[in-house]
N, C-alpha and C positions, 0 to 999 in steps of 0.2 A: 213100593212099600211105605215110603214116607208120606205119601198122599193119604193112605189109610190111617196112619197114626195121627196126622193132622186133622183129618175128618173126625176121628173119634175124640180127640182132645177138644176140638171145637164144639162137638155135640155135648160133651160132658160139661164144658164151661157154660153152655146154654142151659143145661139142666140145673146147674148150680145157681145160675141167675134166676131162673124160674122159681126154684125153691126159695131163694131169698125174697123174691117178690111175694110169693105165697105167705112167707113169714111176716112180711110187712103188712100185707092185707089183713092177716089174722090179728095183728095188734090193733087194728082199727075197728074190729068187730066187738060189740059190747059182750060182756060175759054171758055165756049160754044160761047159766044158772047162778046168779049173783050170790046166793046163800052159800054156795060151795066154790071157794076161789080156786083158780088155777085150771079149770076145765077148759080145754081148747080142742078144736078139731084136729089140729096137726096137719094142716093142708100141705105144708112143705114135704111131708112124708110121701105124698103122691110121687114126687120125683125120686125119692129114695127107693121106693118099691119098684117103680118103673125101671130105674137104672140097675137094680139088683137082678131083675129078670132079663134085661136087655144086654148088659155088659158084665154082670157078675159082682161078687162080693167086694173086691178091692175098689172097684169104681164106685159102688154104692157108698162105701165108707168115705171115700174122698169127697163125693158130692155132699154127703151129710155133714162132714166136719168143716168143709169150706163154708157151707150155709150157716152152720151154728156159729162159727167164728165171726163171720161177717155180720150176722144178725146181732150178735152180742156187741160188737164194736159200733155198729150203726145205730141201733135202737134198743140196746140192752145194757147190761152191766156185768161185772164179774160173777155175780150170783146167777144171773140168767145163763151165762156161759157154763158155769159149773153144773147147774141143774139140767140144762139141755144136754150137755156132754154125758152126764151120768145116765140119763134116760136113753140117749142114743147108743152108748156102748152096750148096755144090756139088751136093748131092742135089736140092734144090728146083729149081735151075737146069736140071739134066738132065731131071728129071721134067716140068717145065713145057714145055721144048722138045719132048720126045717126045709129050706130050699134044697139042700144037699140030698135030702131023702127022696125028692121027686114025688112026694105024696100029697103036697098041698098046692092049692091054687094061689094066685096073688091075693085073693080075698082072705083065705085062711092064714097065710103068712102075715098079712097086714093086721089081722085081728090079734095075732100073737104079738106082733110088734107094738101095737097100741097098748096092750095090757102091760107088756114088759117095759115099755118106755115109762109108764107111770110107776111101775115097781122100782125102776132104777132111781127115779126122782124121790120116791118115798124113802128108799134106803138111804140116800144121801141126806134127806131131811132128818131121818132118825139119828144119823151120825152127827150132823151139825147141831141139832137141837138137843141132843143127848136124851131122847125120850123115845120109847117104843110105842107109846099111846097113839102117835100119829099114824101108825100102821093100820089102825082101824079105818082111816080115810081110804085105804086101798079098796075096800068093798065098793065104795061109790065109784072110784076111779077105774076099777076093773070093768064095770058096766059101761061107763063112758068110753073106755078104751076099746071095748068090743064094738060099740056102735060106730065110733069114728073109724075103727079098723075096717069095718064093712064098707063104709063110704069111700075111704081112701083106697082100699083094695079094688073096688069097682071102678074107680076113676083110673087107677093104674092099669087095670085090665083093658079098659076102653082105649087108653093111650097105646098099649102094646099092640092091640088089634089094629087100631087106626094107623099107627106109625110103623107097621111091619116092614114097609118098603124102605124106611129111612135107615 
């Protein structure tokens, strides 16, 4: 039994490392649309969606928060930690609830995750900046969240299919 726990822990550590690498790679990619700051693909979320489907909610939360914490410590700052955590909490909550229904694919769940990640960050920005006008930014972020959600969900689906034996 300990062999299985060790194998799972090792695999989750690998997933966390890959998510951290994806986060770092994303910091080196120029802005997708420079006129609208903050739009990113969210490549690290490939691992979050993958782990959510492979090992469940608690493991997905662990991988996500390990990656967020390490990314903020290595190439971020306290604000990047706060905004990433705000997006992750709301995103993970929605993805976990949708997964429990067994009615959505990894792509559908990833789309919801992308949109709600942006919503969590906008909500935090509204609190920090004490303005609700920044909420209008959500219209653009919802579209980009859906697009990146499709791509992230497809990548996670590919990994789930390809790594079924692992």
